Biopython code that builds the backbone (N, CA, C, O; Angstrom):
import numpy as np
from Bio.PDB.StructureBuilder import StructureBuilder

atoms = [
    (1, "MET", "N", (10.125, -6.293, -14.896)),
    (1, "MET", "CA", (9.514, -6.220, -13.832)),
    (1, "MET", "C", (10.295, -5.422, -12.511)),
    (1, "MET", "O", (11.075, -6.194, -11.955)),
    (2, "GLY", "N", (10.264, -4.285, -11.996)),
    (2, "GLY", "CA", (11.224, -3.951, -10.925)),
    (2, "GLY", "C", (11.476, -4.595, -9.882)),
    (2, "GLY", "O", (10.778, -5.559, -9.566)),
    (3, "ALA", "N", (12.278, -4.283, -9.318)),
    (3, "ALA", "CA", (12.276, -4.767, -7.781)),
    (3, "ALA", "C", (11.476, -4.028, -7.070)),
    (3, "ALA", "O", (11.317, -2.812, -7.181)),
    (4, "ILE", "N", (10.715, -5.093, -5.978)),
    (4, "ILE", "CA", (10.270, -4.337, -4.957)),
    (4, "ILE", "C", (10.347, -3.867, -3.666)),
    (4, "ILE", "O", (10.438, -4.508, -2.619)),
    (5, "LYS", "N", (10.289, -2.353, -3.902)),
    (5, "LYS", "CA", (10.965, -1.061, -2.924)),
    (5, "LYS", "C", (10.008, -0.961, -1.224)),
    (5, "LYS", "O", (10.340, -0.242, -0.282)),
    (6, "LEU", "N", (8.685, -2.002, -1.269)),
    (6, "LEU", "CA", (7.995, -1.792, -0.407)),
    (6, "LEU", "C", (8.014, -2.782, 0.647)),
    (6, "LEU", "O", (7.685, -3.819, 0.070)),
    (7, "SER", "N", (8.240, -3.083, 2.022)),
    (7, "SER", "CA", (7.494, -4.198, 2.968)),
    (7, "SER", "C", (6.401, -4.349, 2.633)),
    (7, "SER", "O", (6.014, -3.356, 2.017)),
    (8, "VAL", "N", (5.659, -5.111, 2.720)),
    (8, "VAL", "CA", (4.661, -5.294, 3.279)),
    (8, "VAL", "C", (3.879, -4.500, 4.431)),
    (8, "VAL", "O", (2.668, -4.284, 4.462)),
    (9, "GLU", "N", (4.624, -4.202, 5.156)),
    (9, "GLU", "CA", (4.106, -3.583, 6.684)),
    (9, "GLU", "C", (3.640, -2.067, 5.645)),
    (9, "GLU", "O", (2.518, -1.571, 5.546)),
    (10, "LYS", "N", (4.615, -1.723, 5.140)),
    (10, "LYS", "CA", (5.000, 0.010, 4.786)),
    (10, "LYS", "C", (3.413, -0.345, 4.006)),
    (10, "LYS", "O", (2.462, 0.212, 4.554)),
    (11, "VAL", "N", (3.109, -1.169, 2.858)),
    (11, "VAL", "CA", (1.839, -1.408, 2.078)),
    (11, "VAL", "C", (0.958, -0.906, 2.463)),
    (11, "VAL", "O", (0.380, 0.088, 2.025)),
    (12, "ARG", "N", (0.597, -1.956, 3.928)),
    (12, "ARG", "CA", (-0.844, -2.028, 4.934)),
    (12, "ARG", "C", (-1.077, -0.736, 4.994)),
    (12, "ARG", "O", (-2.096, -0.312, 4.448)),
    (13, "ASN", "N", (0.091, 0.444, 5.875)),
    (13, "ASN", "CA", (-0.092, 1.739, 6.162)),
    (13, "ASN", "C", (-0.117, 2.519, 5.313)),
    (13, "ASN", "O", (-0.654, 3.586, 5.612)),
    (14, "ILE", "N", (0.281, 2.414, 4.281)),
    (14, "ILE", "CA", (0.336, 3.308, 2.927)),
    (14, "ILE", "C", (-1.497, 3.243, 3.138)),
    (14, "ILE", "O", (-2.092, 4.086, 3.810)),
    (15, "ARG", "N", (-2.303, 1.904, 2.315)),
    (15, "ARG", "CA", (-3.793, 1.797, 2.513)),
    (15, "ARG", "C", (-4.196, 2.569, 3.785)),
    (15, "ARG", "O", (-4.914, 3.558, 3.639)),
    (16, "MET", "N", (-3.797, 2.204, 5.021)),
    (16, "MET", "CA", (-4.559, 2.707, 5.927)),
    (16, "MET", "C", (-4.349, 4.519, 5.915)),
    (16, "MET", "O", (-5.232, 5.296, 6.280)),
    (17, "LEU", "N", (-3.245, 4.854, 5.508)),
    (17, "LEU", "CA", (-3.172, 6.231, 5.814)),
    (17, "LEU", "C", (-4.043, 6.828, 4.536)),
    (17, "LEU", "O", (-4.793, 7.792, 4.692)),
    (18, "LEU", "N", (-3.911, 6.306, 3.529)),
    (18, "LEU", "CA", (-5.077, 6.908, 2.358)),
    (18, "LEU", "C", (-6.564, 6.681, 2.978)),
    (18, "LEU", "O", (-7.357, 7.612, 2.836)),
    (19, "ALA", "N", (-6.997, 5.512, 3.654)),
    (19, "ALA", "CA", (-8.275, 5.348, 3.882)),
    (19, "ALA", "C", (-8.599, 6.352, 4.792)),
    (19, "ALA", "O", (-9.653, 6.217, 5.414)),
    (20, "THR", "N", (-7.819, 7.451, 5.018)),
    (20, "THR", "CA", (-8.180, 8.437, 6.472)),
    (20, "THR", "C", (-8.885, 9.315, 5.532)),
    (20, "THR", "O", (-10.017, 9.664, 5.866)),
    (21, "GLY", "N", (-8.401, 9.746, 4.383)),
    (21, "GLY", "CA", (-8.417, 11.005, 3.273)),
    (21, "GLY", "C", (-7.805, 12.273, 3.991)),
    (21, "GLY", "O", (-8.293, 13.396, 3.863)),
    (22, "ASN", "N", (-6.818, 12.024, 4.669)),
    (22, "ASN", "CA", (-5.597, 12.959, 5.096)),
    (22, "ASN", "C", (-4.731, 12.756, 4.033)),
    (22, "ASN", "O", (-4.507, 13.905, 3.653)),
    (23, "TYR", "N", (-4.095, 11.989, 3.306)),
    (23, "TYR", "CA", (-3.192, 11.945, 2.542)),
    (23, "TYR", "C", (-3.234, 11.717, 0.774)),
    (23, "TYR", "O", (-3.869, 10.724, 0.420)),
    (24, "THR", "N", (-2.632, 12.526, -0.289)),
    (24, "THR", "CA", (-2.737, 12.640, -0.936)),
    (24, "THR", "C", (-1.587, 11.472, -1.451)),
    (24, "THR", "O", (-0.530, 11.331, -0.836)),
    (25, "HIS", "N", (-1.989, 10.525, -2.854)),
    (25, "HIS", "CA", (-0.824, 9.711, -3.846)),
    (25, "HIS", "C", (0.508, 10.501, -3.770)),
    (25, "HIS", "O", (1.520, 9.926, -3.367)),
    (26, "LEU", "N", (0.532, 11.607, -4.090)),
    (26, "LEU", "CA", (1.979, 12.483, -4.591)),
    (26, "LEU", "C", (2.127, 12.607, -2.608)),
    (26, "LEU", "O", (3.326, 12.489, -2.354)),
    (27, "SER", "N", (1.684, 12.707, -1.891)),
    (27, "SER", "CA", (2.534, 13.078, -0.689)),
    (27, "SER", "C", (2.538, 12.053, 0.256)),
    (27, "SER", "O", (2.901, 12.345, 1.395)),
    (28, "LEU", "N", (2.054, 10.384, -0.111)),
    (28, "LEU", "CA", (2.730, 9.456, 0.123)),
    (28, "LEU", "C", (3.845, 8.936, -0.715)),
    (28, "LEU", "O", (4.729, 8.184, -0.305)),
    (29, "SER", "N", (3.728, 9.402, -1.923)),
    (29, "SER", "CA", (4.829, 8.538, -2.698)),
    (29, "SER", "C", (6.242, 9.857, -2.376)),
    (29, "SER", "O", (7.351, 9.837, -2.908)),
    (30, "LYS", "N", (5.902, 10.544, -1.708)),
    (30, "LYS", "CA", (7.830, 11.654, -1.527)),
    (30, "LYS", "C", (7.570, 10.972, 0.164)),
    (30, "LYS", "O", (8.667, 11.168, 0.688)),
    (31, "ARG", "N", (7.129, 10.638, 0.679)),
    (31, "ARG", "CA", (7.051, 10.491, 1.885)),
    (31, "ARG", "C", (7.899, 8.655, 2.019)),
    (31, "ARG", "O", (8.690, 8.321, 2.902)),
    (32, "TYR", "N", (7.370, 7.710, 0.785)),
    (32, "TYR", "CA", (8.085, 6.352, 1.327)),
    (32, "TYR", "C", (9.111, 6.319, 0.091)),
    (32, "TYR", "O", (9.892, 5.378, -0.049)),
    (33, "LYS", "N", (9.065, 7.289, -0.701)),
    (33, "LYS", "CA", (10.312, 7.281, -1.880)),
    (33, "LYS", "C", (10.004, 6.909, -3.062)),
    (33, "LYS", "O", (10.938, 7.043, -3.853)),
    (34, "VAL", "N", (8.606, 6.294, -3.703)),
    (34, "VAL", "CA", (8.345, 5.944, -4.574)),
    (34, "VAL", "C", (7.259, 6.570, -6.016)),
    (34, "VAL", "O", (6.463, 7.491, -5.829)),
    (35, "SER", "N", (7.324, 6.293, -6.575)),
    (35, "SER", "CA", (6.838, 6.807, -7.787)),
    (35, "SER", "C", (4.825, 6.980, -7.092)),
    (35, "SER", "O", (4.275, 6.060, -6.487)),
    (36, "ARG", "N", (4.193, 8.222, -7.382)),
    (36, "ARG", "CA", (2.921, 8.193, -7.252)),
    (36, "ARG", "C", (2.321, 6.995, -7.758)),
    (36, "ARG", "O", (1.772, 6.212, -6.983)),
    (37, "GLY", "N", (2.383, 6.765, -9.101)),
    (37, "GLY", "CA", (1.957, 5.711, -9.889)),
    (37, "GLY", "C", (1.845, 4.354, -8.591)),
    (37, "GLY", "O", (0.752, 4.009, -8.142)),
    (38, "HIS", "N", (3.116, 3.747, -8.156)),
    (38, "HIS", "CA", (3.207, 2.977, -7.383)),
    (38, "HIS", "C", (2.312, 3.320, -6.716)),
    (38, "HIS", "O", (1.611, 2.320, -6.558)),
    (39, "ILE", "N", (1.833, 4.256, -6.141)),
    (39, "ILE", "CA", (0.801, 4.670, -4.700)),
    (39, "ILE", "C", (-0.577, 4.238, -5.219)),
    (39, "ILE", "O", (-1.531, 3.825, -4.559)),
    (40, "THR", "N", (-0.469, 4.435, -6.628)),
    (40, "THR", "CA", (-2.312, 4.433, -6.839)),
    (40, "THR", "C", (-2.348, 3.074, -7.307)),
    (40, "THR", "O", (-3.491, 2.639, -7.441)),
    (41, "LYS", "N", (-0.982, 1.918, -7.726)),
    (41, "LYS", "CA", (-1.174, 0.917, -7.802)),
    (41, "LYS", "C", (-1.136, -0.016, -5.964)),
    (41, "LYS", "O", (-1.233, -1.212, -6.241)),
    (42, "ILE", "N", (-1.086, 0.061, -5.157)),
    (42, "ILE", "CA", (-1.205, -0.225, -4.038)),
    (42, "ILE", "C", (-2.595, 0.372, -3.347)),
    (42, "ILE", "O", (-3.238, -0.358, -2.592)),
    (43, "ALA", "N", (-2.949, 1.467, -3.580)),
    (43, "ALA", "CA", (-4.262, 2.379, -3.444)),
    (43, "ALA", "C", (-5.588, 1.078, -3.852)),
    (43, "ALA", "O", (-6.506, 0.548, -3.225)),
    (44, "ASN", "N", (-4.999, 0.982, -5.328)),
    (44, "ASN", "CA", (-6.348, 0.610, -5.990)),
    (44, "ASN", "C", (-6.050, -1.105, -5.814)),
    (44, "ASN", "O", (-7.052, -1.749, -6.125)),
    (45, "LYS", "N", (-4.940, -1.916, -5.403)),
    (45, "LYS", "CA", (-4.955, -2.878, -5.102)),
    (45, "LYS", "C", (-4.944, -4.017, -6.271)),
    (45, "LYS", "O", (-5.586, -5.054, -6.435)),
    (46, "MET", "N", (-3.817, -3.283, -7.083)),
    (46, "MET", "CA", (-4.570, -3.664, -8.581)),
    (46, "MET", "C", (-2.966, -5.301, -8.969)),
    (46, "MET", "O", (-1.788, -5.541, -8.703)),
    (47, "ARG", "N", (-3.954, -5.797, -9.589)),
    (47, "ARG", "CA", (-2.866, -7.350, -9.801)),
    (47, "ARG", "C", (-1.654, -7.210, -9.838)),
    (47, "ARG", "O", (-0.933, -7.760, -9.005)),
    (48, "ARG", "N", (-1.107, -6.332, -10.957)),
    (48, "ARG", "CA", (0.621, -6.592, -10.292)),
    (48, "ARG", "C", (1.085, -6.088, -8.999)),
    (48, "ARG", "O", (2.223, -6.421, -8.665)),
    (49, "ASP", "N", (0.434, -5.376, -8.246)),
    (49, "ASP", "CA", (0.480, -5.061, -6.673)),
    (49, "ASP", "C", (0.606, -6.287, -5.898)),
    (49, "ASP", "O", (1.553, -6.684, -5.220)),
    (50, "GLU", "N", (-0.875, -6.968, -6.198)),
    (50, "GLU", "CA", (-0.828, -8.147, -5.501)),
    (50, "GLU", "C", (0.133, -9.248, -5.908)),
    (50, "GLU", "O", (0.341, -10.199, -5.155)),
    (51, "ASN", "N", (0.834, -9.109, -7.319)),
    (51, "ASN", "CA", (1.325, -10.314, -7.271)),
    (51, "ASN", "C", (3.048, -9.984, -6.423)),
    (51, "ASN", "O", (3.807, -10.828, -5.946)),
    (52, "ASN", "N", (3.266, -8.176, -6.501)),
    (52, "ASN", "CA", (4.436, -8.589, -5.644)),
    (52, "ASN", "C", (4.468, -8.825, -4.385)),
    (52, "ASN", "O", (5.358, -9.432, -3.789)),
    (53, "TYR", "N", (3.109, -8.167, -3.751)),
    (53, "TYR", "CA", (2.676, -8.598, -2.240)),
    (53, "TYR", "C", (2.073, -9.563, -1.941)),
    (53, "TYR", "O", (1.382, -9.391, -0.937)),
    (54, "PRO", "N", (1.998, -10.942, -2.557)),
    (54, "PRO", "CA", (0.980, -11.836, -2.185)),
    (54, "PRO", "C", (0.497, -11.958, -1.158)),
    (54, "PRO", "O", (-0.727, -12.052, -1.071)),
    (55, "GLN", "N", (1.346, -11.997, 0.001)),
    (55, "GLN", "CA", (0.575, -11.255, 1.188)),
    (55, "GLN", "C", (-0.563, -10.676, 1.392)),
    (55, "GLN", "O", (-1.342, -11.212, 2.181)),
    (56, "LEU", "N", (-0.937, -9.421, 0.717)),
    (56, "LEU", "CA", (-2.281, -8.708, 0.690)),
    (56, "LEU", "C", (-3.271, -9.317, -0.578)),
    (56, "LEU", "O", (-4.209, -8.673, -1.047)),
    (57, "ARG", "N", (-2.956, -10.388, -0.935)),
    (57, "ARG", "CA", (-3.813, -10.667, -1.534)),
    (57, "ARG", "C", (-5.487, -10.117, -1.604)),
    (57, "ARG", "O", (-6.259, -9.705, -2.469)),
    (58, "ASN", "N", (-5.507, -10.379, -0.193)),
    (58, "ASN", "CA", (-7.088, -10.450, 0.353)),
    (58, "ASN", "C", (-7.564, -9.343, 0.977)),
    (58, "ASN", "O", (-8.548, -9.276, 1.714)),
    (59, "GLY", "N", (-6.490, -8.089, 0.501)),
    (59, "GLY", "CA", (-6.563, -6.993, 1.383)),
    (59, "GLY", "C", (-5.602, -6.762, 2.291)),
    (59, "GLY", "O", (-4.437, -7.160, 2.287)),
    (60, "ILE", "N", (-6.308, -5.929, 3.258)),
    (60, "ILE", "CA", (-5.767, -5.443, 4.745)),
    (60, "ILE", "C", (-5.497, -6.990, 5.347)),
    (60, "ILE", "O", (-6.359, -7.766, 4.936)),
    (61, "SER", "N", (-4.997, -7.304, 5.788)),
    (61, "SER", "CA", (-5.099, -8.577, 7.071)),
    (61, "SER", "C", (-6.303, -8.209, 7.750)),
    (61, "SER", "O", (-6.827, -7.138, 8.058)),
    (62, "GLN", "N", (-6.571, -9.363, 7.884)),
    (62, "GLN", "CA", (-7.851, -9.349, 9.388)),
    (62, "GLN", "C", (-6.763, -8.901, 10.831)),
    (62, "GLN", "O", (-7.440, -8.268, 11.642)),
    (63, "LYS", "N", (-5.903, -9.006, 11.110)),
    (63, "LYS", "CA", (-5.581, -7.884, 12.023)),
    (63, "LYS", "C", (-5.630, -6.959, 12.009)),
    (63, "LYS", "O", (-5.957, -6.358, 13.033)),
    (64, "ASN", "N", (-5.352, -6.328, 10.902)),
    (64, "ASN", "CA", (-5.564, -4.992, 10.649)),
    (64, "ASN", "C", (-7.078, -4.379, 10.839)),
    (64, "ASN", "O", (-7.356, -3.400, 11.531)),
    (65, "LYS", "N", (-7.888, -5.084, 10.157)),
    (65, "LYS", "CA", (-8.865, -4.969, 9.518)),
    (65, "LYS", "C", (-9.580, -4.668, 10.991)),
    (65, "LYS", "O", (-10.094, -3.560, 11.146)),
    (66, "ASP", "N", (-9.621, -5.684, 12.125)),
    (66, "ASP", "CA", (-9.897, -5.150, 13.566)),
    (66, "ASP", "C", (-9.454, -4.246, 14.062)),
    (66, "ASP", "O", (-10.105, -3.839, 15.024)),
    (67, "GLY", "N", (-8.228, -3.501, 13.724)),
    (67, "GLY", "CA", (-7.948, -2.489, 14.496)),
    (67, "GLY", "C", (-6.673, -3.176, 15.078)),
    (67, "GLY", "O", (-5.719, -2.428, 14.863)),
    (68, "ILE", "N", (-6.382, -4.028, 15.569)),
    (68, "ILE", "CA", (-5.158, -4.358, 16.261)),
    (68, "ILE", "C", (-4.113, -4.531, 15.346)),
    (68, "ILE", "O", (-4.222, -5.074, 14.247)),
    (69, "HIS", "N", (-2.735, -3.883, 16.004)),
    (69, "HIS", "CA", (-1.437, -3.542, 15.151)),
    (69, "HIS", "C", (-0.612, -4.482, 15.555)),
    (69, "HIS", "O", (0.529, -4.541, 15.099)),
]
sb = StructureBuilder()
sb.init_structure("model")
sb.init_model(0)
sb.init_chain("A")
sb.init_seg("    ")
for serial, (resi, resn, name, xyz) in enumerate(atoms, 1):
    if name == "N":
        sb.init_residue(resn, " ", resi, " ")
    sb.init_atom(name, np.array(xyz, "f"), 0.0, 1.0, " ", f" {name:<3s}", serial, name[0])
structure = sb.get_structure()
């Protein structure tokens, strides 16, 4: 398994940006310098992503769900 390339905060930001519908997986992969597949896994909250980012196991934190940053 490869090294974690993104902080938990960046993963949260990616998910929030994708939720706006204004960004593609490809555009975010270029922005964050990771593969498109990695963005897709983050977007889909796949199990491997949860293992890499255990803080995100339950999705976006309650703090972000309430719109507080």
